[in-house]
Structures are given as C-alpha cells and as structure tokens.
C-alpha positions, 0 to 999 in steps of 0.5 A: 600573586602578581608576577608569580605562576600559579600551579596548573591543576592537571586534568582529572585523568592525568592527576598524578594521584590517580592511575592512568587509564589502561586497556583498549577501552580506556578513554580520557575524560575529554574524549568521553565528553566529546563522545557524550556530546556527539551521542546527544546530538545524534539522538536529537537529530534522529528524533527530529528526523523521526518526527518529520517522517511521521508527519510525512507519513500522516500527510501521505495517509490523509486524503478526502474524496469529494462527492464530485470526484466520487461521482466522476469515478463512478461515471467513468467506471460505468463507461468503461464497463458498458451496458453489459447486463452480466456485469454489475453497475459500479454504483450497486457495489457497496464496497466500491468506495472503500476499495478506491480509498484503499487503492489511493492510499497506496499511491504517493501523495503527489500522484494521488492528488493529481488523480483526484484533480483529474476526476474533478477536471473530467467531471466538467470537461464536457461542459463546453461542448455538451453543456452537461457534466460528464456524470449526467451524460448517457453512457455512450456519450461518456464513452465518446468523451473518453475515446477523445482523450484516448486518441488525443494528440496531446500526451497529457490527455492520453496519459490521463485516459490510461490513469483512469482506465487502470485505476477504475479497472483495478478497483472494479474487478477487486470486488467479488461481485465482478468475478463470476462474469469473467469466470474467476472463482476467487483466490484459490487458497481461500476456496481450495478444500484439501481433505485431511487423511487419517493415518492407517490404523496401528493394527496394519503394522507391522504384522499385516502390512498387506492390508494397509490401504493404498494412497489412492484408497486413503485419498478416497477415504477407504481403509480396506 
C-alpha cells in the first residue's frame, strides 16, 4: 500500500471501544509502565546498597588480635596498673581478652586497625635503645617508656599514649575482679534486694482499720 496512509491504532487506554480511565487514581498504560520501570530500578539499586552495607558491616565486625598485639596489650596494661598487690595482674584475668575484643568490636574499623597497629609498634619501640621488646622489660622500665610517649613533643606519640591508657583502663576495670580494690560493688540494679511486701490481710478492712499495720511495720515484715 505504497503511498497510502495506514490507519494508526490508538493506544490501549485511548481505544474508542474502551472507557477512558477516571478518578484520581487512574493512570495511562504508558504512565503505568514508567512507574513500574522506576520501581524495578529502585528495588535493584536498593538491593545493591543493602548488599554493600552487609559487606561493610562484615568487614567492620571481623578482626584478629595477633599474639604479639595481645602480649603488648597485657604489658602496657600491667605498666599502667603497677605493682600494687591489691589489684590483680591483667594476665590473671581470664575474661580480659574477650573484654578487649568486645571493646574493639565497637570501634570504627579504621580506628580499630590503627589501635592494633599501635600495639605492634609499641612492642618493638624499645628495641633501639633497650635491646628488648616492651613486654620483656620490667614493669618500671615499661612505665618509663610510656612516660616518654606521654611527655613527647610529638603530637602523635602523645595521642598514642592517651589511646593506650584509655583503652587499657576501660578493658581492665570492666572485669569484676578489679572492682573490690576501688570500692565498687558492681551494678546496683543487679545487687539491690528490694523486699516484696505482702498486702494487709482482708480482715483489716473495712471493719478494723485501726489494726492495719503502718508502712514502716510492713517494711519490717510486721503485721500487728
């Protein structure tokens, strides 16, 4: 049919044989397809974002404390605690490592990695002038090494000292073995013993209210 215009079929939603969409919720077929495509795209993008977030969360939660880092942490913690016989040695506290792992798990991954690297650095920081690793030095010499970092003119060293002292203090005093020397009895909600008071017998009411016990007597467990 060359040269002859073919009849154009109207869109489904505009076909003369079908009623036109009506009402505020009515949409055309083209609009419906556009919305469907937009929805599918949003779901795909959202899924990719969720997968990426899961991978980031997994990376944040996964870490390993090497034996060298753990040895350094105990050595630094012992240096901060000192030789006071009232305080238990960090190495004698069985839950110390799980407490450290729990503390590190709440750190941002970048901060946690830097702290673990700091532990490794501290272990070998005394080799140039002590010819010994930090953990092999006597407590007094470890304390001198830490004081040198505390009083250093280099800002990064002072910041490293602060990070070590804060983290070791939080982890060490989270163990209940360390509470007694500082006079701490533990979380009061777990230790408190609130007596359960029995209600007054029904015979007290309403005829003999005068015999009803006072609140003070109830608190002492007396009913007469």
